C-alpha positions as CSV (number, residue, x, y, z in Angstrom):
1,M,109.9,133.4,161.0
2,K,108.4,133.5,157.6
3,T,110.0,136.3,156.0
4,K,112.9,135.0,157.6
5,L,112.4,132.2,155.7
6,I,111.7,133.4,152.3
7,T,114.4,135.5,152.1
8,L,117.1,133.0,153.3
9,S,115.4,130.4,151.2
10,L,115.5,132.9,147.8
11,L,119.0,133.9,148.7
12,F,120.4,130.3,149.0
13,F,118.9,129.5,145.8
14,C,120.0,132.5,143.8
15,S,123.3,131.6,145.0
16,L,123.6,128.2,144.0
17,S,121.9,129.3,140.4
18,F,124.6,132.0,140.1
19,N,127.4,129.7,141.2
20,A,126.6,127.0,138.5
21,Q,126.3,129.6,135.7
22,S,129.7,131.0,136.4
23,G,131.4,127.9,135.8
24,N,130.6,128.2,132.0
25,Q,133.0,129.7,130.4
26,K,133.5,130.6,126.8
27,K,136.3,129.4,124.9
28,D,138.7,130.6,121.8
29,L,141.6,130.8,120.3
30,D,143.8,134.0,120.3
31,Q,145.9,135.3,117.5
32,N,148.7,132.9,117.9
33,G,146.4,129.7,118.3
34,N,146.0,129.4,121.7
35,E,142.7,128.4,124.0
36,R,141.4,132.0,125.6
37,I,138.8,131.6,128.4
38,Y,137.0,135.0,128.6
39,R,135.5,134.4,132.3
40,K,137.6,134.2,135.2
41,K,140.7,135.4,133.7
42,V,143.3,137.1,135.8
43,A,143.2,140.6,134.1
44,T,146.9,141.5,133.6
45,K,147.1,137.9,131.8
46,Y,145.0,140.1,128.9
47,N,147.1,140.9,125.7
48,L,146.4,144.6,125.2
49,N,147.2,144.5,121.6
50,D,144.6,142.0,120.8
51,E,141.4,143.3,120.2
52,K,139.1,140.3,121.8
53,D,141.1,140.6,124.2
54,V,140.2,143.8,125.2
55,N,136.7,143.5,124.9
56,A,136.7,140.7,127.1
57,L,138.6,142.2,129.5
58,R,136.4,145.5,129.7
59,R,133.4,143.1,130.5
60,E,135.4,142.0,133.6
61,F,135.9,145.8,134.4
62,W,132.1,146.1,134.4
63,I,132.2,142.8,137.6
64,A,134.6,145.0,139.1
65,N,132.4,148.2,139.2
66,R,129.3,146.4,141.0
67,S,129.0,147.1,144.7
68,P,130.7,143.2,146.2
69,S,128.2,140.9,148.4
70,Y,128.8,141.2,151.9
71,V,128.4,139.7,155.7
72,S,128.9,142.2,158.1
73,V,128.3,143.2,162.2
74,P,127.3,147.0,161.7
75,Y,127.3,149.9,164.0
76,V,124.7,151.7,163.5
77,T,123.9,155.3,165.0
78,P,121.7,158.4,164.8
79,I,123.5,161.5,164.3
80,K,121.6,163.5,166.4
81,D,118.9,162.2,169.1
82,R,116.0,160.8,167.7
83,R,112.3,162.4,167.3
84,I,110.6,159.1,168.2
85,P,113.1,156.4,169.5
86,T,113.1,152.3,167.8
87,M,111.0,150.2,169.4
88,Q,111.4,146.4,170.1
89,G,111.9,144.5,166.4
90,E,113.2,147.8,164.7
91,G,116.7,147.5,166.4
92,T,116.9,149.5,169.7
93,S,120.3,149.2,170.1
94,N,123.4,150.7,167.9
95,L,125.3,147.5,167.8
96,Q,123.5,145.4,165.5
97,L,124.2,141.4,165.0
98,L,124.4,141.3,161.0
99,E,124.1,143.1,158.1
100,A,123.9,141.4,154.5
101,F,124.4,142.8,151.2
102,I,123.6,140.2,148.1
103,N,124.5,141.3,144.7
104,L,123.4,138.9,141.6
105,S,123.7,139.4,137.9
106,F,122.2,136.8,135.8
107,P,123.5,137.6,132.3
108,L,120.6,136.9,129.4
109,Y,122.8,138.3,126.3
110,W,126.5,138.6,125.8
111,G,126.6,138.3,122.2
112,K,130.2,137.3,120.6
113,E,133.4,137.9,122.2
114,I,134.0,140.7,120.2
115,H,130.8,142.1,121.1
116,T,130.9,144.7,124.1
117,R,127.6,145.2,125.2
118,L,126.0,142.9,127.8
119,L,121.8,142.6,129.2
120,A,121.4,141.1,132.9
121,L,118.8,140.2,135.1
122,E,119.9,141.7,138.6
123,Y,118.6,141.0,141.7
124,T,120.3,142.6,145.1
125,A,118.9,142.3,148.8
126,N,120.3,144.4,151.5
127,F,118.6,143.5,155.6
128,R,120.0,143.9,159.2
129,M,119.3,141.4,161.9
130,T,119.0,143.0,165.1
131,L,119.5,142.3,168.7
132,D,115.8,142.7,169.4
133,D,114.1,139.7,171.3
134,S,114.1,136.5,169.1
135,K,116.8,138.5,166.7
136,P,114.3,139.7,163.9
137,L,115.1,140.8,160.2
138,T,114.5,144.3,158.9
139,P,112.5,144.4,155.9
140,G,114.6,143.9,153.0
141,S,115.5,145.8,150.3
142,N,114.7,144.3,147.1
143,H,115.8,145.7,143.8
144,I,114.9,143.6,140.8
145,G,115.2,144.1,137.2
146,L,117.7,144.7,134.0
147,S,120.7,145.9,133.6
148,Y,122.6,146.8,129.8
149,Y,126.0,147.6,129.4
150,Q,127.5,149.0,126.3
151,N,131.3,149.3,126.2
152,L,131.6,152.6,124.3
153,G,135.3,152.9,123.2
154,Y,138.6,152.4,124.1
155,K,142.4,153.8,123.8
156,K,145.3,152.3,124.0
157,I,148.0,154.1,126.0
158,S,150.8,151.8,126.0
159,D,151.5,147.7,125.8
160,N,150.3,148.0,129.5
161,K,148.0,151.1,129.9
162,I,144.7,151.3,128.1
163,D,141.8,154.3,129.0
164,F,138.1,153.0,128.4
165,T,134.7,154.3,128.6
166,S,131.3,152.7,129.2
167,A,127.4,153.0,130.2
168,R,124.9,151.1,131.8
169,V,121.1,151.6,132.1
170,Q,119.3,150.0,135.0
171,L,115.6,149.7,135.0
172,K,114.9,147.8,138.3
173,H,111.7,147.8,140.7
174,Y,112.7,148.5,144.7
175,S,110.8,147.5,147.6
176,N,110.7,146.0,150.9
177,G,107.5,143.5,150.5
178,Q,105.1,144.6,153.1
179,D,101.9,145.4,153.3
180,P,99.8,148.8,153.1
181,G,100.6,151.1,156.1
182,F,103.6,153.8,156.1
183,F,103.7,155.6,159.4
184,F,104.6,155.0,163.1
185,V,102.5,157.9,165.4
186,D,103.9,158.5,168.9
187,P,101.6,156.9,171.2
188,N,102.0,159.9,173.7
189,N,101.6,162.5,171.1
190,P,99.1,161.7,167.8
191,T,100.8,164.9,165.8
192,N,104.0,163.2,166.0
193,F,104.8,160.4,163.3
194,R,107.6,159.0,161.4
195,N,108.2,156.0,158.7
196,D,107.1,152.7,160.6
197,Y,110.7,150.6,160.4
198,R,109.2,147.2,161.0
199,S,105.9,146.8,159.2
200,G,105.9,150.0,156.9
201,D,105.0,149.6,153.1
202,F,107.7,151.1,151.0
203,S,108.0,150.6,146.9
204,T,109.5,152.2,143.9
205,N,110.5,152.4,140.6
206,Y,113.9,153.9,138.9
207,L,115.6,154.5,135.8
208,W,119.5,154.7,136.3
209,F,121.7,156.0,133.7
210,Q,125.4,155.7,134.4
211,F,128.4,156.6,132.4
212,T,132.2,155.5,133.5
213,R,135.8,156.4,132.6
214,G,138.0,154.4,133.5
215,R,142.1,153.1,133.1
216,F,143.8,149.9,133.5
217,N,147.7,149.2,133.9
218,K,148.5,146.2,133.6
219,S,152.1,146.2,134.4
220,L,151.4,147.8,138.1
221,G,148.0,145.7,138.5
222,S,145.9,148.7,139.0
223,L,142.4,149.5,138.0
224,H,140.7,153.0,138.5
225,Q,137.0,153.3,137.4
226,I,134.7,156.7,138.1
227,T,131.2,156.5,137.5
228,A,128.5,159.5,136.9
229,G,124.6,158.9,136.8
230,W,121.3,160.5,137.1
231,R,118.1,158.2,138.7
232,F,114.8,159.1,137.9
233,D,112.4,157.2,140.4
234,L,109.1,156.8,138.7
235,G,105.3,155.1,139.2
236,T,102.0,156.2,141.1
237,E,100.4,154.3,143.9
238,S,98.0,152.5,141.6
239,S,101.0,151.6,139.1
240,T,101.2,147.6,138.6
241,F,104.6,148.6,140.2
242,A,103.7,150.9,142.7
243,Y,105.0,154.1,144.1
244,T,103.7,154.5,147.8
245,Q,101.6,157.3,147.9
246,E,103.2,158.7,151.6
247,Q,106.9,159.2,149.5
248,I,105.7,161.8,147.4
249,G,107.6,164.6,148.3
250,S,109.5,163.2,150.9
251,Y,111.5,159.9,149.1
252,G,112.8,161.9,146.3
253,R,112.3,160.9,142.9
254,N,115.2,162.6,140.8
255,R,118.9,162.0,142.5
256,F,122.7,162.4,141.0
257,S,124.8,159.8,142.0
258,F,129.2,159.2,142.2
259,S,131.7,156.5,142.8
260,Y,135.0,156.3,142.3
261,D,136.3,152.2,142.4
262,Y,140.2,151.5,142.7
263,R,141.6,148.4,143.0
264,T,145.5,147.1,142.5
265,K,147.6,144.7,143.5
266,R,151.0,147.1,142.7
267,F,152.2,146.0,146.3
268,N,151.8,142.4,146.3
269,K,150.6,140.3,143.4
270,N,148.9,138.0,146.4
271,Y,147.3,140.4,147.9
272,E,144.5,143.1,146.1
273,H,143.7,146.1,147.8
274,H,140.4,147.7,146.9
275,F,139.5,151.3,147.9
276,R,135.3,152.3,147.0
277,V,133.4,155.6,147.2
278,D,130.0,155.6,146.6
279,S,127.6,159.0,147.0
280,E,124.1,160.5,146.1
281,Y,122.9,163.7,146.0
282,I,118.7,164.1,146.1
283,V,117.6,167.1,143.8
284,G,114.0,167.8,143.3
285,D,110.9,168.6,145.5
286,L,111.3,167.3,149.6
287,S,108.7,169.4,150.8
288,N,107.4,166.4,152.9
289,F,110.5,165.0,154.3
290,S,110.5,165.2,157.8
291,P,113.8,163.7,159.5
292,N,113.3,161.2,162.7
293,I,115.3,163.7,164.4
294,A,114.5,166.4,167.3
295,N,114.5,169.8,166.7
296,D,115.3,169.7,162.9
297,N,114.0,170.2,160.1
298,G,117.2,169.5,157.7
299,K,116.4,167.5,153.9
300,Y,119.7,165.6,154.0
301,R,120.2,165.0,150.5
302,F,123.2,164.0,150.3
303,N,124.9,160.6,151.6
304,I,128.1,159.0,151.4
305,R,129.8,155.6,152.0
306,T,133.7,154.5,152.2
307,M,135.3,150.8,152.0
308,Y,138.2,149.4,151.9
309,E,138.4,145.7,151.0
310,F,141.6,143.4,151.5
311,A,141.4,140.3,149.7
312,P,143.9,137.7,149.5
313,K,144.4,135.6,146.5
314,S,144.4,132.3,147.9
315,H,141.3,133.3,149.7
316,Y,139.5,132.8,146.3
317,A,135.8,134.3,147.0
318,V,136.2,135.9,149.9
319,G,137.8,139.0,150.9
320,Y,137.7,141.6,154.0
321,F,136.5,145.1,154.5
322,I,135.8,147.8,156.6
323,S,133.0,150.5,156.0
324,A,131.6,153.9,157.1
325,Y,128.3,155.8,156.3
326,Y,126.4,159.0,156.2
327,G,123.3,160.0,155.5
328,R,119.5,158.6,154.9
329,D,119.7,154.8,156.0
330,Y,119.6,153.1,152.8
331,L,117.2,150.4,153.9
332,N,114.1,151.2,152.2
333,I,111.0,152.6,154.6
334,R,113.7,153.5,157.0
335,Y,114.9,156.8,155.0
336,D,114.0,159.3,157.3
337,D,116.3,158.0,160.1
338,I,119.9,160.1,159.5
339,I,122.5,157.7,160.3
340,F,126.7,157.3,161.0
341,S,127.4,153.5,160.5
342,L,130.7,151.4,160.8
343,Q,130.9,148.1,159.4
344,A,133.7,145.1,159.4
345,G,132.9,141.8,157.8
346,I,133.5,139.8,154.6
347,T,132.9,140.0,151.1
348,L,131.8,137.4,148.9
349,S,132.2,137.3,145.4
350,L,131.1,134.3,143.2
351,E,132.0,135.7,140.0
352,K,135.4,137.4,141.1
353,F,137.2,140.1,139.2
354,N,140.8,139.0,139.6
355,L,143.8,141.4,138.5
């Protein structure tokens, strides 16, 4: 109960703070003397012949390329029989009550409108509420740290089309906030164990470099962004922000990432269609990794998630989505559980990108 209250209170506080912040708009005059609003402006209203407008628009592309917050009903199933089944409090059924992902970004430095950089304090939280007795929450995935965004250049293709490049560097701490302890031991066989999904301690830190190429077509109301990245996890058991000892040679220190994000209103200007793919591939030592799958010693280095979102303009900050995922469970300590999941729910965007 204490964990539930702390988690929900923190998310409520962050949401209020972020909502208040997003109302602060920067105003200026364009080359014709008309007032220009840099935040919350529809992307297709920007003038691609005005450099200030283009720079402001490209900042909005950063918002568009962040994973959306959501609340969903998830169906989560192992790809094969588990070696050690889940216990009460860990999610004993495939159908879960809900899953929530909250993605918040607090700008610390924007610079002037002509500038092409951003430094932000960011926090994300991800957890499930199971259908077990008392409907407990799983230990939450909490990421907190800094992101630095930098526009690297753009090329005007026509009065209605630009190509652009940008970079993002993240330095974050990622943990589930549990007390020391990592494994759950099979009471019927002390040599058989897996990660403890209810109270195991997960902790890491990472430096993540990402590079994005994109194209914006104003006349069609469409935005493509392709992002490639490399993430390195750092820290030790004794460092201030720890890397849990049991994760060495198991969780993975290095991973390549890829995402493709496509948004369009080409079919109807009152509805935005949003398609997104995210994937990772772990490289390096995984000699200590053992999946929670019976008679299987695979390393399961690859994961992929696909999502489709439908966002009516009249629904403002709310959209509707379905998604599918395959790979290691993305909720911290559960990474030895190899799953396939389907979700349906709503997306929530307090600082919404509008085509």
